[in-house]
mmJSON file of the N, C-alpha and C atoms, coordinates in Angstrom:
{"data_MODEL":{"atom_site":{
"group_PDB":["ATOM","ATOM","ATOM","ATOM","ATOM","ATOM","ATOM","ATOM","ATOM","ATOM","ATOM","ATOM","ATOM","ATOM","ATOM","ATOM","ATOM","ATOM","ATOM","ATOM","ATOM","ATOM","ATOM","ATOM","ATOM","ATOM","ATOM","ATOM","ATOM","ATOM","ATOM","ATOM","ATOM","ATOM","ATOM","ATOM","ATOM","ATOM","ATOM","ATOM","ATOM","ATOM","ATOM","ATOM","ATOM","ATOM","ATOM","ATOM","ATOM","ATOM","ATOM","ATOM","ATOM","ATOM","ATOM","ATOM","ATOM","ATOM","ATOM","ATOM","ATOM","ATOM","ATOM","ATOM","ATOM","ATOM","ATOM","ATOM","ATOM","ATOM","ATOM","ATOM","ATOM","ATOM","ATOM","ATOM","ATOM","ATOM","ATOM","ATOM","ATOM","ATOM","ATOM","ATOM","ATOM","ATOM","ATOM","ATOM","ATOM","ATOM","ATOM","ATOM","ATOM","ATOM","ATOM","ATOM","ATOM","ATOM","ATOM","ATOM","ATOM","ATOM","ATOM","ATOM","ATOM","ATOM","ATOM","ATOM","ATOM","ATOM","ATOM","ATOM","ATOM","ATOM","ATOM","ATOM","ATOM","ATOM","ATOM","ATOM","ATOM","ATOM","ATOM","ATOM","ATOM","ATOM","ATOM","ATOM","ATOM","ATOM","ATOM","ATOM","ATOM","ATOM","ATOM","ATOM","ATOM","ATOM","ATOM","ATOM","ATOM","ATOM","ATOM","ATOM","ATOM","ATOM","ATOM","ATOM","ATOM","ATOM","ATOM","ATOM","ATOM","ATOM","ATOM","ATOM","ATOM","ATOM","ATOM","ATOM","ATOM","ATOM","ATOM","ATOM","ATOM","ATOM","ATOM","ATOM","ATOM","ATOM","ATOM","ATOM","ATOM","ATOM","ATOM","ATOM","ATOM","ATOM","ATOM","ATOM","ATOM","ATOM","ATOM","ATOM","ATOM","ATOM","ATOM","ATOM","ATOM","ATOM","ATOM","ATOM","ATOM","ATOM","ATOM","ATOM","ATOM","ATOM","ATOM","ATOM","ATOM","ATOM","ATOM","ATOM","ATOM","ATOM","ATOM","ATOM","ATOM","ATOM","ATOM","ATOM","ATOM","ATOM","ATOM","ATOM","ATOM","ATOM","ATOM"],
"id":[1,2,3,4,5,6,7,8,9,10,11,12,13,14,15,16,17,18,19,20,21,22,23,24,25,26,27,28,29,30,31,32,33,34,35,36,37,38,39,40,41,42,43,44,45,46,47,48,49,50,51,52,53,54,55,56,57,58,59,60,61,62,63,64,65,66,67,68,69,70,71,72,73,74,75,76,77,78,79,80,81,82,83,84,85,86,87,88,89,90,91,92,93,94,95,96,97,98,99,100,101,102,103,104,105,106,107,108,109,110,111,112,113,114,115,116,117,118,119,120,121,122,123,124,125,126,127,128,129,130,131,132,133,134,135,136,137,138,139,140,141,142,143,144,145,146,147,148,149,150,151,152,153,154,155,156,157,158,159,160,161,162,163,164,165,166,167,168,169,170,171,172,173,174,175,176,177,178,179,180,181,182,183,184,185,186,187,188,189,190,191,192,193,194,195,196,197,198,199,200,201,202,203,204,205,206,207,208,209,210,211,212,213,214,215,216,217,218,219],
"type_symbol":["N","C","C","N","C","C","N","C","C","N","C","C","N","C","C","N","C","C","N","C","C","N","C","C","N","C","C","N","C","C","N","C","C","N","C","C","N","C","C","N","C","C","N","C","C","N","C","C","N","C","C","N","C","C","N","C","C","N","C","C","N","C","C","N","C","C","N","C","C","N","C","C","N","C","C","N","C","C","N","C","C","N","C","C","N","C","C","N","C","C","N","C","C","N","C","C","N","C","C","N","C","C","N","C","C","N","C","C","N","C","C","N","C","C","N","C","C","N","C","C","N","C","C","N","C","C","N","C","C","N","C","C","N","C","C","N","C","C","N","C","C","N","C","C","N","C","C","N","C","C","N","C","C","N","C","C","N","C","C","N","C","C","N","C","C","N","C","C","N","C","C","N","C","C","N","C","C","N","C","C","N","C","C","N","C","C","N","C","C","N","C","C","N","C","C","N","C","C","N","C","C","N","C","C","N","C","C","N","C","C","N","C","C","N","C","C","N","C","C"],
"label_atom_id":["N","CA","C","N","CA","C","N","CA","C","N","CA","C","N","CA","C","N","CA","C","N","CA","C","N","CA","C","N","CA","C","N","CA","C","N","CA","C","N","CA","C","N","CA","C","N","CA","C","N","CA","C","N","CA","C","N","CA","C","N","CA","C","N","CA","C","N","CA","C","N","CA","C","N","CA","C","N","CA","C","N","CA","C","N","CA","C","N","CA","C","N","CA","C","N","CA","C","N","CA","C","N","CA","C","N","CA","C","N","CA","C","N","CA","C","N","CA","C","N","CA","C","N","CA","C","N","CA","C","N","CA","C","N","CA","C","N","CA","C","N","CA","C","N","CA","C","N","CA","C","N","CA","C","N","CA","C","N","CA","C","N","CA","C","N","CA","C","N","CA","C","N","CA","C","N","CA","C","N","CA","C","N","CA","C","N","CA","C","N","CA","C","N","CA","C","N","CA","C","N","CA","C","N","CA","C","N","CA","C","N","CA","C","N","CA","C","N","CA","C","N","CA","C","N","CA","C","N","CA","C","N","CA","C","N","CA","C","N","CA","C","N","CA","C","N","CA","C","N","CA","C","N","CA","C"],
"label_alt_id":[null,null,null,null,null,null,null,null,null,null,null,null,null,null,null,null,null,null,null,null,null,null,null,null,null,null,null,null,null,null,null,null,null,null,null,null,null,null,null,null,null,null,null,null,null,null,null,null,null,null,null,null,null,null,null,null,null,null,null,null,null,null,null,null,null,null,null,null,null,null,null,null,null,null,null,null,null,null,null,null,null,null,null,null,null,null,null,null,null,null,null,null,null,null,null,null,null,null,null,null,null,null,null,null,null,null,null,null,null,null,null,null,null,null,null,null,null,null,null,null,null,null,null,null,null,null,null,null,null,null,null,null,null,null,null,null,null,null,null,null,null,null,null,null,null,null,null,null,null,null,null,null,null,null,null,null,null,null,null,null,null,null,null,null,null,null,null,null,null,null,null,null,null,null,null,null,null,null,null,null,null,null,null,null,null,null,null,null,null,null,null,null,null,null,null,null,null,null,null,null,null,null,null,null,null,null,null,null,null,null,null,null,null,null,null,null,null,null,null],
"label_comp_id":["MET","MET","MET","ALA","ALA","ALA","LYS","LYS","LYS","GLN","GLN","GLN","CYS","CYS","CYS","ASP","ASP","ASP","ILE","ILE","ILE","CYS","CYS","CYS","GLY","GLY","GLY","LYS","LYS","LYS","GLY","GLY","GLY","THR","THR","THR","VAL","VAL","VAL","ALA","ALA","ALA","GLY","GLY","GLY","ASN","ASN","ASN","GLN","GLN","GLN","ILE","ILE","ILE","SER","SER","SER","HIS","HIS","HIS","ALA","ALA","ALA","HIS","HIS","HIS","ASN","ASN","ASN","VAL","VAL","VAL","THR","THR","THR","LYS","LYS","LYS","ARG","ARG","ARG","THR","THR","THR","TRP","TRP","TRP","GLU","GLU","GLU","PRO","PRO","PRO","ASN","ASN","ASN","LEU","LEU","LEU","GLN","GLN","GLN","LYS","LYS","LYS","VAL","VAL","VAL","ARG","ARG","ARG","ALA","ALA","ALA","TRP","TRP","TRP","VAL","VAL","VAL","ASP","ASP","ASP","GLY","GLY","GLY","GLY","GLY","GLY","VAL","VAL","VAL","LYS","LYS","LYS","ARG","ARG","ARG","VAL","VAL","VAL","ARG","ARG","ARG","VAL","VAL","VAL","CYS","CYS","CYS","THR","THR","THR","ARG","ARG","ARG","CYS","CYS","CYS","LEU","LEU","LEU","ARG","ARG","ARG","SER","SER","SER","GLY","GLY","GLY","ARG","ARG","ARG","VAL","VAL","VAL","GLN","GLN","GLN","LYS","LYS","LYS","PRO","PRO","PRO","PRO","PRO","PRO","VAL","VAL","VAL","ARG","ARG","ARG","SER","SER","SER","TRP","TRP","TRP","GLN","GLN","GLN","PRO","PRO","PRO","GLU","GLU","GLU","SER","SER","SER","GLU","GLU","GLU","ALA","ALA","ALA"],
"label_asym_id":["A","A","A","A","A","A","A","A","A","A","A","A","A","A","A","A","A","A","A","A","A","A","A","A","A","A","A","A","A","A","A","A","A","A","A","A","A","A","A","A","A","A","A","A","A","A","A","A","A","A","A","A","A","A","A","A","A","A","A","A","A","A","A","A","A","A","A","A","A","A","A","A","A","A","A","A","A","A","A","A","A","A","A","A","A","A","A","A","A","A","A","A","A","A","A","A","A","A","A","A","A","A","A","A","A","A","A","A","A","A","A","A","A","A","A","A","A","A","A","A","A","A","A","A","A","A","A","A","A","A","A","A","A","A","A","A","A","A","A","A","A","A","A","A","A","A","A","A","A","A","A","A","A","A","A","A","A","A","A","A","A","A","A","A","A","A","A","A","A","A","A","A","A","A","A","A","A","A","A","A","A","A","A","A","A","A","A","A","A","A","A","A","A","A","A","A","A","A","A","A","A","A","A","A","A","A","A","A","A","A","A","A","A","A","A","A","A","A","A"],
"label_entity_id":["1","1","1","1","1","1","1","1","1","1","1","1","1","1","1","1","1","1","1","1","1","1","1","1","1","1","1","1","1","1","1","1","1","1","1","1","1","1","1","1","1","1","1","1","1","1","1","1","1","1","1","1","1","1","1","1","1","1","1","1","1","1","1","1","1","1","1","1","1","1","1","1","1","1","1","1","1","1","1","1","1","1","1","1","1","1","1","1","1","1","1","1","1","1","1","1","1","1","1","1","1","1","1","1","1","1","1","1","1","1","1","1","1","1","1","1","1","1","1","1","1","1","1","1","1","1","1","1","1","1","1","1","1","1","1","1","1","1","1","1","1","1","1","1","1","1","1","1","1","1","1","1","1","1","1","1","1","1","1","1","1","1","1","1","1","1","1","1","1","1","1","1","1","1","1","1","1","1","1","1","1","1","1","1","1","1","1","1","1","1","1","1","1","1","1","1","1","1","1","1","1","1","1","1","1","1","1","1","1","1","1","1","1","1","1","1","1","1","1"],
"label_seq_id":[1,1,1,2,2,2,3,3,3,4,4,4,5,5,5,6,6,6,7,7,7,8,8,8,9,9,9,10,10,10,11,11,11,12,12,12,13,13,13,14,14,14,15,15,15,16,16,16,17,17,17,18,18,18,19,19,19,20,20,20,21,21,21,22,22,22,23,23,23,24,24,24,25,25,25,26,26,26,27,27,27,28,28,28,29,29,29,30,30,30,31,31,31,32,32,32,33,33,33,34,34,34,35,35,35,36,36,36,37,37,37,38,38,38,39,39,39,40,40,40,41,41,41,42,42,42,43,43,43,44,44,44,45,45,45,46,46,46,47,47,47,48,48,48,49,49,49,50,50,50,51,51,51,52,52,52,53,53,53,54,54,54,55,55,55,56,56,56,57,57,57,58,58,58,59,59,59,60,60,60,61,61,61,62,62,62,63,63,63,64,64,64,65,65,65,66,66,66,67,67,67,68,68,68,69,69,69,70,70,70,71,71,71,72,72,72,73,73,73],
"pdbx_PDB_ins_code":[null,null,null,null,null,null,null,null,null,null,null,null,null,null,null,null,null,null,null,null,null,null,null,null,null,null,null,null,null,null,null,null,null,null,null,null,null,null,null,null,null,null,null,null,null,null,null,null,null,null,null,null,null,null,null,null,null,null,null,null,null,null,null,null,null,null,null,null,null,null,null,null,null,null,null,null,null,null,null,null,null,null,null,null,null,null,null,null,null,null,null,null,null,null,null,null,null,null,null,null,null,null,null,null,null,null,null,null,null,null,null,null,null,null,null,null,null,null,null,null,null,null,null,null,null,null,null,null,null,null,null,null,null,null,null,null,null,null,null,null,null,null,null,null,null,null,null,null,null,null,null,null,null,null,null,null,null,null,null,null,null,null,null,null,null,null,null,null,null,null,null,null,null,null,null,null,null,null,null,null,null,null,null,null,null,null,null,null,null,null,null,null,null,null,null,null,null,null,null,null,null,null,null,null,null,null,null,null,null,null,null,null,null,null,null,null,null,null,null],
"Cartn_x":[101.625,101.341,100.074,100.094,98.996,97.888,96.649,95.554,95.503,96.369,96.559,96.766,96.259,96.393,97.817,98.403,99.819,99.942,98.882,98.918,98.639,97.495,97.121,97.342,97.61,97.85,96.562,95.407,94.142,94.246,93.869,94.024,92.756,92.925,91.852,91.623,90.329,90.014,89.153,89.156,88.384,87.351,86.26,85.193,84.257,83.083,82.11,80.87,80.366,79.143,78.034,76.972,75.894,74.6,73.983,72.727,71.555,70.366,69.17,68.933,69.374,69.268,70.468,71.31,72.458,73.499,73.573,74.683,75.914,77.072,78.229,79.298,79.791,80.877,81.883,83.145,84.207,84.108,84.423,84.507,85.501,85.847,86.797,86.162,86.621,86.268,87.49,87.423,88.613,88.329,89.375,89.245,88.952,88.342,88.025,89.271,90.169,91.428,91.297,91.9,91.926,93.391,93.722,95.069,95.005,95.894,95.828,97.265,97.411,98.649,98.772,99.859,99.981,101.45,101.639,102.975,103.53,104.7,105.341,106.814,107.41,108.846,109.256,108.526,108.849,108.587,107.982,107.723,106.353,105.883,104.641,104.731,103.9,103.97,102.541,102.264,101.009,100.907,100.008,99.871,98.435,98.328,97.031,96.522,95.434,94.946,93.508,93.144,91.727,90.924,89.627,88.821,88.715,88.833,88.844,90.016,91.192,92.371,92.176,91.572,91.331,90.354,89.257,88.24,88.696,89.599,90.024,91.229,91.729,92.753,94.176,94.375,95.715,96.637,96.053,96.796,96.783,97.945,98.022,98.211,97.245,97.298,98.184,98.906,99.717,98.919,99.458,98.694,98.358,97.305,96.875,97.897,98.318,99.246,98.557,99.148,98.588,99.263,98.53,98.988,99.392,99.219,99.649,101.147,101.854,103.298,103.571,104.539,104.948,105.615,105.067,105.642,106.725,107.909,109.004,108.9,108.584,108.449,109.614],
"Cartn_y":[108.44,107.578,106.834,105.535,104.699,104.767,104.545,104.491,103.093,102.915,101.61,101.72,100.687,100.695,100.331,101.115,100.842,99.579,99.079,97.898,96.587,96.475,95.272,95.238,96.422,96.507,96.533,96.679,96.783,97.957,97.773,98.884,98.983,99.715,99.935,98.665,98.33,97.183,97.715,96.987,97.398,96.34,96.74,95.803,96.549,95.957,96.507,96.979,98.165,98.672,98.264,97.573,97.107,97.747,98.458,99.093,98.093,98.594,97.756,97.387,98.243,97.966,97.129,96.688,95.858,96.57,97.878,98.641,98.39,98.035,97.723,98.761,99.351,100.307,99.944,100.328,100.067,101.043,100.605,101.508,100.889,101.726,101.26,101.41,100.589,100.67,100.977,102.081,102.494,102.167,101.794,101.502,102.782,102.64,103.756,104.015,104.875,105.145,106.368,106.28,107.347,107.662,108.957,109.332,109.304,108.522,108.234,108.368,108.967,108.974,107.657,106.847,105.544,105.302,104.298,103.889,103.031,103.532,102.709,102.753,101.54,101.399,102.234,102.237,102.926,104.414,104.948,106.397,106.616,107.894,108.264,108.719,108.162,108.459,108.524,109.371,109.517,108.503,107.546,106.514,106.515,105.989,105.81,104.391,104.275,102.934,102.768,101.596,101.319,101.175,101.404,101.369,99.956,98.975,97.576,97.331,97.828,97.697,98.53,99.705,100.503,99.799,99.23,98.611,97.313,96.601,95.276,95.448,96.633,96.875,96.581,96.579,96.297,97.514,98.682,99.916,100.312,100.596,101.028,102.548,103.292,104.722,105.186,106.33,106.789,107.34,107.423,107.967,109.46,109.949,111.275,112.209,113.233,114.138,115.017,115.273,116.174,117.542,118.613,119.917,120.701,120.055,120.708,120.569,121.604,121.507,120.683,119.837,118.989,119.829,119.714,120.457,119.614,120.19,119.422,119.708,118.658,118.815,118.17],
"Cartn_z":[86.159,87.179,86.828,86.973,86.653,87.71,87.237,88.191,88.824,89.818,90.373,91.884,92.624,94.042,94.412,95.347,95.746,96.589,97.163,98.044,97.256,96.604,95.937,94.472,93.853,92.378,91.586,92.183,91.406,90.479,89.225,88.248,87.39,86.304,85.349,84.503,84.307,83.414,82.321,81.171,80.043,79.702,79.093,78.681,77.749,77.617,76.734,77.478,77.036,77.581,76.67,77.071,76.206,76.566,75.667,75.89,75.727,76.022,75.859,74.411,73.518,72.066,71.575,72.497,72.26,71.412,71.609,71.063,71.929,71.307,72.09,71.909,72.965,72.898,73.997,73.773,74.714,75.912,77.087,78.24,79.19,80.223,81.227,82.631,83.536,84.947,85.709,86.541,87.296,88.778,89.492,90.931,91.722,92.878,93.764,94.622,94.14,94.815,95.728,96.933,97.85,98.199,98.376,98.85,100.387,100.944,102.387,102.967,104.102,104.84,105.588,105.356,105.896,106.289,107.201,107.553,106.435,105.882,104.852,105.182,105.408,105.692,106.885,107.95,109.168,109.138,108.125,108.041,107.45,107.509,107.025,105.547,104.741,103.273,102.746,101.806,101.184,99.993,100.064,99.067,98.5,97.262,96.687,96.903,97.557,98.045,97.626,97.157,96.862,98.187,98.053,99.228,99.842,99.077,99.592,100.537,100.183,101.086,102.314,102.229,103.395,104.331,103.798,104.534,105.216,104.495,105.048,106.063,106.23,107.218,106.68,105.418,104.83,104.987,105.265,105.42,106.855,107.451,108.763,108.785,109.349,109.357,110.509,110.359,111.422,112.587,113.801,114.934,114.7,115.275,115.155,115.895,115.273,115.923,116.894,118.049,118.977,118.79,118.707,118.417,119.694,120.808,122.102,122.208,122.536,122.74,123.975,123.823,124.986,126.022,127.247,128.328,129.041,129.227,129.813,131.304,132.088,133.529,134.291],
"occupancy":[1.0,1.0,1.0,1.0,1.0,1.0,1.0,1.0,1.0,1.0,1.0,1.0,1.0,1.0,1.0,1.0,1.0,1.0,1.0,1.0,1.0,1.0,1.0,1.0,1.0,1.0,1.0,1.0,1.0,1.0,1.0,1.0,1.0,1.0,1.0,1.0,1.0,1.0,1.0,1.0,1.0,1.0,1.0,1.0,1.0,1.0,1.0,1.0,1.0,1.0,1.0,1.0,1.0,1.0,1.0,1.0,1.0,1.0,1.0,1.0,1.0,1.0,1.0,1.0,1.0,1.0,1.0,1.0,1.0,1.0,1.0,1.0,1.0,1.0,1.0,1.0,1.0,1.0,1.0,1.0,1.0,1.0,1.0,1.0,1.0,1.0,1.0,1.0,1.0,1.0,1.0,1.0,1.0,1.0,1.0,1.0,1.0,1.0,1.0,1.0,1.0,1.0,1.0,1.0,1.0,1.0,1.0,1.0,1.0,1.0,1.0,1.0,1.0,1.0,1.0,1.0,1.0,1.0,1.0,1.0,1.0,1.0,1.0,1.0,1.0,1.0,1.0,1.0,1.0,1.0,1.0,1.0,1.0,1.0,1.0,1.0,1.0,1.0,1.0,1.0,1.0,1.0,1.0,1.0,1.0,1.0,1.0,1.0,1.0,1.0,1.0,1.0,1.0,1.0,1.0,1.0,1.0,1.0,1.0,1.0,1.0,1.0,1.0,1.0,1.0,1.0,1.0,1.0,1.0,1.0,1.0,1.0,1.0,1.0,1.0,1.0,1.0,1.0,1.0,1.0,1.0,1.0,1.0,1.0,1.0,1.0,1.0,1.0,1.0,1.0,1.0,1.0,1.0,1.0,1.0,1.0,1.0,1.0,1.0,1.0,1.0,1.0,1.0,1.0,1.0,1.0,1.0,1.0,1.0,1.0,1.0,1.0,1.0,1.0,1.0,1.0,1.0,1.0,1.0],
"B_iso_or_equiv":[0.0,0.0,0.0,0.0,0.0,0.0,0.0,0.0,0.0,0.0,0.0,0.0,0.0,0.0,0.0,0.0,0.0,0.0,0.0,0.0,0.0,0.0,0.0,0.0,0.0,0.0,0.0,0.0,0.0,0.0,0.0,0.0,0.0,0.0,0.0,0.0,0.0,0.0,0.0,0.0,0.0,0.0,0.0,0.0,0.0,0.0,0.0,0.0,0.0,0.0,0.0,0.0,0.0,0.0,0.0,0.0,0.0,0.0,0.0,0.0,0.0,0.0,0.0,0.0,0.0,0.0,0.0,0.0,0.0,0.0,0.0,0.0,0.0,0.0,0.0,0.0,0.0,0.0,0.0,0.0,0.0,0.0,0.0,0.0,0.0,0.0,0.0,0.0,0.0,0.0,0.0,0.0,0.0,0.0,0.0,0.0,0.0,0.0,0.0,0.0,0.0,0.0,0.0,0.0,0.0,0.0,0.0,0.0,0.0,0.0,0.0,0.0,0.0,0.0,0.0,0.0,0.0,0.0,0.0,0.0,0.0,0.0,0.0,0.0,0.0,0.0,0.0,0.0,0.0,0.0,0.0,0.0,0.0,0.0,0.0,0.0,0.0,0.0,0.0,0.0,0.0,0.0,0.0,0.0,0.0,0.0,0.0,0.0,0.0,0.0,0.0,0.0,0.0,0.0,0.0,0.0,0.0,0.0,0.0,0.0,0.0,0.0,0.0,0.0,0.0,0.0,0.0,0.0,0.0,0.0,0.0,0.0,0.0,0.0,0.0,0.0,0.0,0.0,0.0,0.0,0.0,0.0,0.0,0.0,0.0,0.0,0.0,0.0,0.0,0.0,0.0,0.0,0.0,0.0,0.0,0.0,0.0,0.0,0.0,0.0,0.0,0.0,0.0,0.0,0.0,0.0,0.0,0.0,0.0,0.0,0.0,0.0,0.0,0.0,0.0,0.0,0.0,0.0,0.0],
"pdbx_formal_charge":[null,null,null,null,null,null,null,null,null,null,null,null,null,null,null,null,null,null,null,null,null,null,null,null,null,null,null,null,null,null,null,null,null,null,null,null,null,null,null,null,null,null,null,null,null,null,null,null,null,null,null,null,null,null,null,null,null,null,null,null,null,null,null,null,null,null,null,null,null,null,null,null,null,null,null,null,null,null,null,null,null,null,null,null,null,null,null,null,null,null,null,null,null,null,null,null,null,null,null,null,null,null,null,null,null,null,null,null,null,null,null,null,null,null,null,null,null,null,null,null,null,null,null,null,null,null,null,null,null,null,null,null,null,null,null,null,null,null,null,null,null,null,null,null,null,null,null,null,null,null,null,null,null,null,null,null,null,null,null,null,null,null,null,null,null,null,null,null,null,null,null,null,null,null,null,null,null,null,null,null,null,null,null,null,null,null,null,null,null,null,null,null,null,null,null,null,null,null,null,null,null,null,null,null,null,null,null,null,null,null,null,null,null,null,null,null,null,null,null],
"auth_seq_id":[1,1,1,2,2,2,3,3,3,4,4,4,5,5,5,6,6,6,7,7,7,8,8,8,9,9,9,10,10,10,11,11,11,12,12,12,13,13,13,14,14,14,15,15,15,16,16,16,17,17,17,18,18,18,19,19,19,20,20,20,21,21,21,22,22,22,23,23,23,24,24,24,25,25,25,26,26,26,27,27,27,28,28,28,29,29,29,30,30,30,31,31,31,32,32,32,33,33,33,34,34,34,35,35,35,36,36,36,37,37,37,38,38,38,39,39,39,40,40,40,41,41,41,42,42,42,43,43,43,44,44,44,45,45,45,46,46,46,47,47,47,48,48,48,49,49,49,50,50,50,51,51,51,52,52,52,53,53,53,54,54,54,55,55,55,56,56,56,57,57,57,58,58,58,59,59,59,60,60,60,61,61,61,62,62,62,63,63,63,64,64,64,65,65,65,66,66,66,67,67,67,68,68,68,69,69,69,70,70,70,71,71,71,72,72,72,73,73,73],
"auth_comp_id":["MET","MET","MET","ALA","ALA","ALA","LYS","LYS","LYS","GLN","GLN","GLN","CYS","CYS","CYS","ASP","ASP","ASP","ILE","ILE","ILE","CYS","CYS","CYS","GLY","GLY","GLY","LYS","LYS","LYS","GLY","GLY","GLY","THR","THR","THR","VAL","VAL","VAL","ALA","ALA","ALA","GLY","GLY","GLY","ASN","ASN","ASN","GLN","GLN","GLN","ILE","ILE","ILE","SER","SER","SER","HIS","HIS","HIS","ALA","ALA","ALA","HIS","HIS","HIS","ASN","ASN","ASN","VAL","VAL","VAL","THR","THR","THR","LYS","LYS","LYS","ARG","ARG","ARG","THR","THR","THR","TRP","TRP","TRP","GLU","GLU","GLU","PRO","PRO","PRO","ASN","ASN","ASN","LEU","LEU","LEU","GLN","GLN","GLN","LYS","LYS","LYS","VAL","VAL","VAL","ARG","ARG","ARG","ALA","ALA","ALA","TRP","TRP","TRP","VAL","VAL","VAL","ASP","ASP","ASP","GLY","GLY","GLY","GLY","GLY","GLY","VAL","VAL","VAL","LYS","LYS","LYS","ARG","ARG","ARG","VAL","VAL","VAL","ARG","ARG","ARG","VAL","VAL","VAL","CYS","CYS","CYS","THR","THR","THR","ARG","ARG","ARG","CYS","CYS","CYS","LEU","LEU","LEU","ARG","ARG","ARG","SER","SER","SER","GLY","GLY","GLY","ARG","ARG","ARG","VAL","VAL","VAL","GLN","GLN","GLN","LYS","LYS","LYS","PRO","PRO","PRO","PRO","PRO","PRO","VAL","VAL","VAL","ARG","ARG","ARG","SER","SER","SER","TRP","TRP","TRP","GLN","GLN","GLN","PRO","PRO","PRO","GLU","GLU","GLU","SER","SER","SER","GLU","GLU","GLU","ALA","ALA","ALA"],
"auth_asym_id":["A","A","A","A","A","A","A","A","A","A","A","A","A","A","A","A","A","A","A","A","A","A","A","A","A","A","A","A","A","A","A","A","A","A","A","A","A","A","A","A","A","A","A","A","A","A","A","A","A","A","A","A","A","A","A","A","A","A","A","A","A","A","A","A","A","A","A","A","A","A","A","A","A","A","A","A","A","A","A","A","A","A","A","A","A","A","A","A","A","A","A","A","A","A","A","A","A","A","A","A","A","A","A","A","A","A","A","A","A","A","A","A","A","A","A","A","A","A","A","A","A","A","A","A","A","A","A","A","A","A","A","A","A","A","A","A","A","A","A","A","A","A","A","A","A","A","A","A","A","A","A","A","A","A","A","A","A","A","A","A","A","A","A","A","A","A","A","A","A","A","A","A","A","A","A","A","A","A","A","A","A","A","A","A","A","A","A","A","A","A","A","A","A","A","A","A","A","A","A","A","A","A","A","A","A","A","A","A","A","A","A","A","A","A","A","A","A","A","A"],
"auth_atom_id":["N","CA","C","N","CA","C","N","CA","C","N","CA","C","N","CA","C","N","CA","C","N","CA","C","N","CA","C","N","CA","C","N","CA","C","N","CA","C","N","CA","C","N","CA","C","N","CA","C","N","CA","C","N","CA","C","N","CA","C","N","CA","C","N","CA","C","N","CA","C","N","CA","C","N","CA","C","N","CA","C","N","CA","C","N","CA","C","N","CA","C","N","CA","C","N","CA","C","N","CA","C","N","CA","C","N","CA","C","N","CA","C","N","CA","C","N","CA","C","N","CA","C","N","CA","C","N","CA","C","N","CA","C","N","CA","C","N","CA","C","N","CA","C","N","CA","C","N","CA","C","N","CA","C","N","CA","C","N","CA","C","N","CA","C","N","CA","C","N","CA","C","N","CA","C","N","CA","C","N","CA","C","N","CA","C","N","CA","C","N","CA","C","N","CA","C","N","CA","C","N","CA","C","N","CA","C","N","CA","C","N","CA","C","N","CA","C","N","CA","C","N","CA","C","N","CA","C","N","CA","C","N","CA","C","N","CA","C","N","CA","C","N","CA","C","N","CA","C","N","CA","C","N","CA","C"],
"pdbx_PDB_model_num":[1,1,1,1,1,1,1,1,1,1,1,1,1,1,1,1,1,1,1,1,1,1,1,1,1,1,1,1,1,1,1,1,1,1,1,1,1,1,1,1,1,1,1,1,1,1,1,1,1,1,1,1,1,1,1,1,1,1,1,1,1,1,1,1,1,1,1,1,1,1,1,1,1,1,1,1,1,1,1,1,1,1,1,1,1,1,1,1,1,1,1,1,1,1,1,1,1,1,1,1,1,1,1,1,1,1,1,1,1,1,1,1,1,1,1,1,1,1,1,1,1,1,1,1,1,1,1,1,1,1,1,1,1,1,1,1,1,1,1,1,1,1,1,1,1,1,1,1,1,1,1,1,1,1,1,1,1,1,1,1,1,1,1,1,1,1,1,1,1,1,1,1,1,1,1,1,1,1,1,1,1,1,1,1,1,1,1,1,1,1,1,1,1,1,1,1,1,1,1,1,1,1,1,1,1,1,1,1,1,1,1,1,1,1,1,1,1,1,1]
}}}
């Protein structure tokens, strides 16, 4: 499974790390992914979403379940 956001597709990017002595080495930057329960296709599914999508409201979370048994009156 790729380290990629299920909503926007943001993934790992590569570049160079440069020290003060100008030593250059390869490194990667990974997105801040969170596992979240969200509405997907009319049902609840656990998806990996970047924090920017969570903050911007692109993910709709399911309603909080009540643990009280429903009383039939």
